[in-house]
Structure formats: structure tokens, C-alpha cells
N, C-alpha and C positions, 0 to 999 in steps of 0.2 A: 336219295330216293326213299330209303328206309325211314329217315326222320320225317319226311313229308307224309308218309303213310301212317306213321304213329300219330302225327299231329291231326291228320284227318280223322283217324279213329277216335282220338280224344274229343274232337269237335262233335262227332256223331254221338258219342256217349253223353256229352254235355247237353246236346239237343234232346236226347231221349229223356234225360233226367228232368230237364225243364218242362217237357211235355207231360211227363208223369206228375210233376209237381202241380202243374195247372189242373190236370184231371183230378188229382186228390183234393186240391183246394175247392174245386167246383163241387165235388162229391160232399165235402163237409158243409158247404153253403146250402146244399139241398137237404142234407140229413139233419143238421142241428136244429133248425127252427121248426121242423115238422115232426109231429108225433105219429102221424099216419103216412106211411110210404107204400105206394103201390109198386110192386116189383114185377117187371116183365120177365117171364121165364123163357128158356130156350125154345120150348115148343109153341110159343106164341100166346099162351094164356097168361093171366095176371093173378097175383096173390098179394095179400096185405103182409107187409114185413112186420114181424113181431118186435116188441120193444127190445128184447135181448139181442136179436139180430141187428137191429138198428144201432144199438149202443156198441156192439162189437165192430160194426162197420166204421162207426165214428172213431173208435179207439185205433183201429187198423190204419185209417187214413191219417189221423193225427200223428201217430207214431212215424209213418212214412214222411210226412211233412217235417216233423221235428228233426228227423235224422238226415234228410236229403235236400231240403229246400232252404235256400238262404232267406233270411228275414227281408221282408219288403220295406 
């Protein structure tokens, strides 16, 4: 039973990583081609994302993809 629980936990972790990879790749697809990004804030307002913030988000997403996502 313990081996089966470990296997299930491993499968759940793999599914979580795959979902995170898909989300980060989607984020890159949105951030890279656009220089102007409108960001929805938690209070429901919007603000324009600055270039430095946009580039930092790209770097963060690319690092995650490089470290965690298999090449397609």
C-alpha cells in the first residue's frame, strides 16, 4: 500500500509540474511579443506593466521552463 501511495504522490507531482510548465509557457507567449501589457490588480483595477517588470517576468518564466519543463 505504501508503494502505491508513493506512486500516486509522484503522479500528482508530475501533473502539477506539467500544469505549471503549460502556465509558464503560456505566460511567455503573452509577454515576449508585446511591449505593452495591461496587468489586472487584485483590487480589480488595471495598470500598465513597466518594461523592467515585463522583462523580470519573462526571465522568471524562462528560468522555470528551463529548469522544470522537458523540451517539446
